[in-house]
Residue frames as qw, qx, qy, qz and C-alpha x, y, z in Angstrom:
[[0.000, 0.884, 0.467, 0.000, 0.00, 0.00, 0.00],
 [0.346, -0.734, 0.059, 0.581, 2.93, 2.37, 0.54],
 [0.399, -0.066, 0.543, 0.736, 4.30, 2.33, -2.99],
 [0.121, 0.619, 0.605, 0.486, 1.07, 3.45, -4.71],
 [0.263, -0.881, -0.332, 0.212, 0.45, 6.01, -1.96],
 [0.385, -0.600, 0.218, 0.667, 3.84, 7.66, -2.42],
 [0.340, 0.185, 0.634, 0.670, 3.44, 7.44, -6.20],
 [0.008, 0.789, 0.563, 0.246, 0.14, 9.29, -6.06],
 [0.332, -0.856, -0.132, 0.374, 1.49, 11.92, -3.67],
 [0.429, -0.403, 0.383, 0.712, 4.59, 12.54, -5.79],
 [0.231, 0.263, 0.665, 0.659, 2.54, 12.86, -8.98],
 [0.025, 0.797, 0.541, -0.267, 0.03, 15.39, -7.63],
 [0.385, 0.790, 0.223, 0.422, -0.20, 18.64, -9.61],
 [0.266, -0.957, 0.115, 0.001, 1.30, 20.89, -6.88],
 [0.653, -0.474, 0.466, 0.362, 4.54, 18.92, -7.01],
 [0.650, 0.366, 0.490, 0.452, 4.52, 18.63, -10.80],
 [0.192, 0.936, 0.200, 0.217, 3.99, 22.39, -11.14],
 [0.501, -0.769, 0.198, 0.345, 7.20, 23.08, -9.23],
 [0.541, -0.218, 0.569, 0.579, 9.15, 22.11, -12.35],
 [0.481, 0.751, 0.452, 0.024, 6.96, 23.91, -14.88],
 [0.310, 0.949, -0.055, 0.010, 8.87, 25.85, -17.52],
 [0.381, -0.712, 0.557, 0.196, 12.33, 24.59, -16.54],
 [0.832, 0.486, -0.253, -0.082, 14.51, 22.99, -19.19],
 [0.832, -0.386, 0.276, 0.287, 17.30, 20.51, -18.62],
 [0.175, -0.637, 0.492, 0.567, 20.64, 21.00, -20.38],
 [0.293, 0.048, 0.857, 0.421, 19.49, 18.56, -23.07],
 [0.271, -0.032, -0.328, -0.904, 16.35, 20.58, -23.82],
 [0.417, -0.369, -0.816, -0.153, 13.94, 18.11, -22.18],
 [0.397, -0.652, 0.015, -0.646, 11.48, 19.72, -19.75],
 [0.030, 0.294, -0.812, 0.504, 12.37, 18.94, -16.14],
 [0.673, -0.031, 0.299, -0.676, 8.68, 18.20, -15.52],
 [0.875, 0.251, -0.324, -0.257, 8.89, 15.25, -17.92],
 [0.449, 0.376, -0.741, 0.327, 12.09, 13.98, -16.32],
 [0.299, -0.227, 0.623, -0.686, 10.44, 14.21, -12.89],
 [0.816, 0.073, 0.041, -0.573, 7.35, 12.36, -14.12],
 [0.853, 0.267, -0.444, -0.057, 9.33, 9.47, -15.57],
 [0.218, 0.416, -0.727, 0.502, 11.73, 9.45, -12.61],
 [0.523, -0.174, 0.508, -0.662, 8.86, 8.99, -10.15],
 [0.889, 0.183, -0.144, -0.395, 7.35, 6.34, -12.42],
 [0.667, 0.360, -0.629, 0.173, 10.63, 4.39, -12.41],
 [0.048, -0.347, 0.698, -0.624, 10.97, 4.76, -8.63],
 [0.739, -0.074, 0.263, -0.616, 7.46, 3.38, -8.10],
 [0.896, 0.251, -0.332, -0.157, 8.28, 0.38, -10.29],
 [0.445, 0.408, -0.689, 0.402, 11.63, -0.18, -8.53],
 [0.334, -0.306, 0.567, -0.688, 9.96, 0.12, -5.12],
 [0.875, 0.016, 0.057, -0.480, 7.33, -2.45, -6.07],
 [0.801, 0.330, -0.496, 0.063, 10.01, -4.86, -7.30],
 [0.203, 0.411, -0.696, 0.553, 12.12, -4.46, -4.17],
 [0.529, -0.219, 0.460, -0.679, 9.18, -4.90, -1.83],
 [0.915, 0.112, -0.127, -0.367, 7.98, -7.97, -3.72],
 [0.695, 0.363, -0.585, 0.207, 11.38, -9.58, -3.25],
 [0.232, -0.503, 0.599, -0.578, 11.41, -9.20, 0.52],
 [0.230, 0.016, -0.970, 0.081, 11.07, -12.48, 2.33],
 [0.206, 0.231, 0.682, -0.663, 8.15, -11.42, 4.49],
 [0.551, 0.386, -0.006, -0.740, 5.94, -10.89, 1.45],
 [0.364, 0.250, -0.831, -0.340, 6.68, -14.24, -0.14],
 [0.875, -0.184, 0.007, -0.447, 4.28, -17.12, 0.25],
 [0.044, -0.481, 0.868, -0.115, 6.22, -19.77, 2.07],
 [0.717, -0.078, -0.634, -0.279, 5.36, -23.43, 1.78],
 [0.642, -0.586, 0.280, -0.407, 4.31, -24.71, 5.17],
 [0.048, 0.407, -0.906, 0.108, 6.42, -27.37, 6.81],
 [0.631, -0.182, -0.690, -0.306, 4.79, -30.80, 6.92],
 [0.558, -0.504, 0.330, -0.571, 2.98, -31.48, 10.14],
 [0.423, 0.146, -0.889, 0.098, 4.21, -34.60, 11.86],
 [0.711, -0.473, -0.125, -0.504, 1.60, -36.24, 13.96],
 [0.035, 0.355, -0.851, 0.386, 2.73, -37.69, 17.22],
 [0.742, -0.248, -0.480, -0.397, 0.71, -40.79, 17.94],
 [0.568, -0.576, 0.452, -0.376, 0.33, -42.05, 21.47],
 [0.104, 0.334, -0.937, 0.000, 2.17, -45.23, 22.24],
 [0.753, -0.182, -0.463, -0.431, -0.02, -48.30, 22.05],
 [0.500, -0.524, 0.560, -0.403, -0.37, -49.70, 25.55],
 [0.163, 0.217, -0.961, -0.048, 0.69, -53.28, 26.05],
 [0.686, -0.276, -0.474, -0.478, -2.12, -55.80, 26.22],
 [0.389, -0.517, 0.567, -0.511, -2.67, -56.48, 29.91],
 [0.932, -0.057, 0.218, -0.285, -3.99, -59.98, 29.24],
 [0.438, -0.444, 0.718, 0.309, -0.85, -60.97, 27.40],
 [0.705, 0.467, 0.530, 0.063, -2.75, -61.78, 24.19],
 [0.139, -0.542, 0.376, 0.739, -0.89, -60.69, 21.14]]
């Protein structure tokens, strides 16, 4: 839930408007670079979080049943 939340917050118009009208040295608007940078960070964050061990579905260990010992036959019949 954190990755989409931060993605939405970082892509809100007030933050995008901070870079309006600025050009990078290569002539690409900084607003576009910011947009794609946040997009790549959201993807990278999702990949990293999906690789954490706590989010993986682990196969459960087999349950070994402990059976009570069979009592000896008191009559001696076997």
